[in-house]
Structure formats: structure tokens, C-alpha cells
N, C-alpha and C positions, 0 to 999 in steps of 0.2 A: 343775714346769713342763715338764721334758723328756719326761714321760710323755704330755703333750698333743700332742706332735709325732708325725707318722707316721714309721714306719721308712723309711729311705732306699730300700730295695728296693720298698716300696709306692709311694713318690713316683716312682721311676724307671720303674716299670711303667706308672703313670698317664700320665706325660709321653710315653712311647713310644706308648701306645695313642692318646692324644689327637693326637699328631703325625701318625700314620698316617691317622686320621680326617679331620683338617684337610686333608692333602694330597689324599686321595681326593675330598673335597668340592670342592676347587679343580681337579680333573681332572688332577692330577699324580701321579706315582709317586715314592716316595722315591729319592733318589740312591743308587746303589750304586757304590762306588768306595773306593779306599784310596790314601792318599798316604804312601809310606814316608819315614821320616826317617833321615838318615845323620848320625851323630855320630862323627867321627874322633877318635882319641886325640890330646890335646894341642892341638886346634883350638879348643875351647870351654872357657870357665871353668865351674866348678861353679855350680849354681843355689842361691842362699842366701836364706833367709828367717828373720826373727826376729819373733816375735809374743808378746804377753802371754798368759799362761795362769794360771788360778787353781787352786791345789791346797790340800789340807789337810795341814798339817804339825803333828804332835802335837795334832791336833784343832782347830787354829786355821787360818782361811783366810789364805793367803799368795799374793801375786801374784809370779810368777816370769817368766822369759823362756824361750820355746821356740825353740831354734836348730835349723834344718833345713838340711841340705846334701845335694844330689843331684848325682851325676856323670853327665852326659849319655851318655858313651860306654858305660859299663858298666851304667848304670841303678841302681847301688848308691846307697843313701841312708843317712844317719845323722841321728838326732834326739837332742838333749840338752836337759834342763831345767836352767837355771842360776839361781842365787839372784837375780841382777840383771844389768842391762846398763848400760854407759856410753853415755849419749846426748850426743855432742859434735857 
């Protein structure tokens, strides 16, 4: 099934091209600008996400938890796959 989906770079290129065409048809130009973000040390907590992921362990499909942590100030990230998670 995954082979049926287009690669992400193909989809990204299509969306960018389509967006420019739509804007020009509407008589608008794409916005050019940049909004810098400031993440001071100790001001913001890390961004955390936990989601289910399917892996093969010894040839058998197993559902595990994917833990992701990102620190906004440094931009560093860590991901770990754990056997399960406690849902309280």
C-alpha cells in the first residue's frame, strides 16, 4: 500500500506549484515574510508527544509507543520506542 502513495517531495512540489497558480489566478502574489521565533532557555517546557507505532519484533507485528521530546530553545529532539504505555 505504501508504494501507491506519492513521495513527499512530489506532493510538496505539487502543492507549491498549485498554490502559486491559485494566487496568480486571484490576482495576488505570495506573501513574502518571515516571523522569527524566540525560545529562551527555561521559559518553555519541552514539547512531548506519544503515539502508537507498529513494528516487527522477531517477525511478529507488535504495537508499541513512540515517545518524542523536543526542546524548543536548542531544537534538540529525542525519540524512543517503548514496549507499552500506561494510560491513566
